N, C-alpha and C positions, 0 to 999 in steps of 0.2 A: 504494500500500500504506500510505499515511499513515493512522495511527490503528489499523491492524490489526496484531495481534501475529503475528510469523512462526510458522509451524508447524515442528516437528521430527518426525522419524520414528524411533521407538524401539520395539524389540521388536514390530514389526508394526502399530504404531498411530501415527497423527498426533496430536500434542499441542501445545497452545500452548507456546511456548518457556519462558515463566515458570513453568509447572507441570510441565515435563519433569524426570524424575528417573531416576538410575541408582543401583544398589546400591553402597555403599562397598566391597563385596567383589568388584565387577566386575574381572575379570582385566586388562582394558584399562586401567582406572583405576589399579589397584595396580602394574602392571608396565609400563605404557606400550605394550602390544601394540596394533597397529592397522595397517590397510591403507587407504589413501585414494586415491581416483581423482577428479580434478576433471572434471566433465562440464558443458558449457555447451550450451544450446539456443538456436537461432535460429529464430524463427517456429514454435516448437513442434517443431522437428526437431533431433536430436542428430547431429552429424557423427561418423561411425564409431562408433556406439553399441556394436555388437557387439565391436569391438576394445577399447573402454573396459571392458566387462564381462569380457571374456576376460583382460585385463591385471589387473584387480582379483582375479579368481578365481585367477590364477596367483600373485599376491602372497600371497593367503591360503594357498595350497598351500606356497609357499616358506617362509613364516613359521610353518607348522604350526598355523595357526588353522583349526579344523575348520569345514567348510561342507558342506551337502548340496545335491543337485540341487533339492530343494524350496526351499531358501533362495536359490539362484541364480534360480529362477523368480520368487520374491518380489521380487527386485531388479528384474527386467524389469517386473513388474506395477506396482511402486511408481513406477518412472520413467514408465511410461505414464500412471498416475494423476496424477502431478505435472504432466506436460505438458498434460493435459486440464483441470487446475485453473485457475479464473479468476485465481488469484494468480500463476501462472507467466508 
């Protein structure tokens, strides 16, 4: 990955890290709201991926951060895209 800027995923789009932006009014930025789940892949496979996603969705529910089934599907799709990416 030398010489290539890492990509970040914000609001449904991949962007170069240096040009990624969030609003100063973002609730997570203003109040520190957030749910994080560390996921590691080995040879393009995530160990217990379903459990990772379920744990993250449960964290969102507990912290009362709204999410929809569409957003949950986007998480699955995004992970699959990243795993297919030549950068992963």
